[in-house]
N, C-alpha and C positions, 0 to 999 in steps of 0.2 A: 214822622219826620218834622212836622210843624212844631210839635212840642220841643224837640231838640233844638230847632232853630230859635224858638222863643226863649228857651233856657239860655242858649248861647248869647242872645241879644241882651237878656237881663243881666247876665254876668258881665258882659262887656260894658253895660251901662253902669254897673256897680264900680268897676275899675275906673271908668271915666269920671265918676263922681268922687274919686278918692281925694280930690282937692276940697271936699266939703268941710264944714266946721268939725265934724267928727274926726276926720283925718288930721286936721290941723292941730287938734288938742291931743292927738295920740290915743284916744279912746276907741276901743273896738267892741263889737257885740257879736254874739252867735246868731247866725242867720240860717234857719232850718228850711229844708225843702228846695234848695237851689243848687246843691253840689252835683256835679257829674259823677257817674259811677266810678268808684275808686279814687275820688278826689276830696273826700271829706277830711276835716281837720282832726277829728277825735272819734272816740268810740260811739256806737249807737246801741240801741236795744238789741240788735241782732248781730253786731260785729264788735270785735274787741279792741280795735285800734284804728288809727288814722289810715286813710287810703283803702278801706275795706268795705265801703258801701256797695251794695249789689246792683243798684239801678240809678239812673238819672233822677233827680228831684225826689230822692227817698225822703219821706216825711220826717224821719228822726235823725237824719244826717245833717251836719251843719258845717259851715265854714265861717271864719272870722272876717268881718267886714267893718269898715269905719262906722262908728256910732251914728245912727240916724239913716244909714243907707238901706238897710234891710227893708224898711217900710216902703221904699221906693221901687222895690223889685217885685214884679208880678210873681206870685207864688211864694215869696219870702215871708218868714214868720220868726219872731224872736222867741217863740215857744215851740217845742216839738209837737207835732201832730201825730195822730194815729194813722196808720195806713202805710 
């Protein structure tokens, strides 16, 4: 439960930071390891399309965030991780 709460807080923080420089210049980046199950933006190594990730914070599932925001999210990575 604490992991889900932390993940929700991290995603909320990312949305709150949408006014950052990345959002202002319109650039986005892939942020791996922060999507809720079924909420990823595109395919993963184990699923074929958006919205098909199997678990919260799946290491190879990503969502698009304003450039520079992913580094501010606990558990977020701009490169896919194994696991």
